[in-house]
Phi, psi and omega in degrees: 000146178290149179229139182297143179292127177102356180273154176290158172290137183274183184295342179262005179085010179279133178208185181289122180267160175309320179300321179298312182295321181295324178289324177295317177299315180297332177286338179268321180235110186274336186247126177294143179163189181283128179277313175193161179064218176067023176293151179232125180237155177279167180225177178277002176239185176273065178218158168242140178261115180257126180273156181294156178174207179203154178230159172251126187240140176296139179221028184142179185301313181237022184240148178221161169232147175264126186240123178282148176239118180275149173296132184202169173240132183253112176282142176226163180284154171298164178242081185281355185287187182257002179236157179287164181227150177254129174249112180260115180264131187215164169245133179240134172265110180279160176231153181295326181293318185265329190237351180089353175207176182239035184280150171267114189248131174256128185208181179228147176213146174275352185250213181286149178290146177287170178298153176057053181218161177227136181286132175255328179198155179222088186271133172267116185263121181297159176298149176063033180272137174245005172209168179269001187298332180267003182286149180241128180284118179259007186284150166259095182292124183259126179252142177283164176227135177284155180301322181281349181274185180265136180267000179070220182290124176247356171197147179208136178216137175236122176275112182255006181281107181264014179291157182280134178245150177255238183261007181287158176276128181249128176255133184218161167071030179294114185220147167267135176289132193242117183241029178132144188285326189289328185253025174054036174081006180297131179293133183287333181209179164299138186232143168272125181238153171236126179260122179251133180224129177246121181255127176230095182225165174211172178293150175288176181289162175059043181249014181098178185288324184223070186286148174211140178203191178211153172234160177245124172266134175233134184246135186236125174253120184053041177068011175253132180295127181238346183193144174214152179210139174266129186243120179279140176230161175215206184281351183267150179275066184275137175261138176230140183247137177231147177213140178207147181272150171219161176238133174254141185227025176221170190288304182256135188220140176235161177218149169202171175221161174236157176219137183210143176306142180239314184200166174073219182311133193270003175218152184207167180207144171287140180253114181224138172075215182076185183297330182267004177054052177300141190280346187071189173269128184234131175239126178231129177252123185244130178275129179253010175107192185294136176275120182245355182244000000 
């Protein structure tokens, strides 16, 4: 049976087990990554300087462990060859079953990362290097997010279709809201979201000297209409921005929008790319954290 973290052992010897703590940690931090610190800098020798910090590491489908990273220096070999080399600096949580101890080890490898590890830096070392000072970090450092924090963008769509549309209904931006890789995007709590939409359209060709018309955008959360706006267009590639809040109160969530001619000039087109780098129609869903109201 599960036991709450911080309670005394009872008369039968029951107490908080590692599995209990791992599930509690996983409930707080859903995404594996760097919690804080863990910066890696080059030196004037063949070493990397790793700063202290901590990471959150996957330990099962809904379980995590918190791993400390001590400040250390990692020695590596020179690169006397004629081609560049990759030095991947990582922290690994060892286990007694697999490794004979349970130490958190910071090390470097030119190959694949070992099991139970997180990448801290991925330096490309130039040929004929005798120090790490000229190396360039190619890593995408991944940071964890707490359940109560903001997850930032949880969906993004850009309509790049510049073909001319008439009076037909167009469906766009079918997306699942994404709150972390391990749990398939399931929302950790009720969430406050802000939907940002940028429209860049103009009248289609052969609409007269000064065409004007309108389209209606409709936005659907879990296939239920939550917002609509009528947008006027003319011969100019004008961008207009709309934003509105929504609250999600279920685990899995999807979003999409439709756009359809409403009045006036009978054809229109999204403007994307080209010499002027038109932005197209863009929808971004931003998580603002736990919904409390």
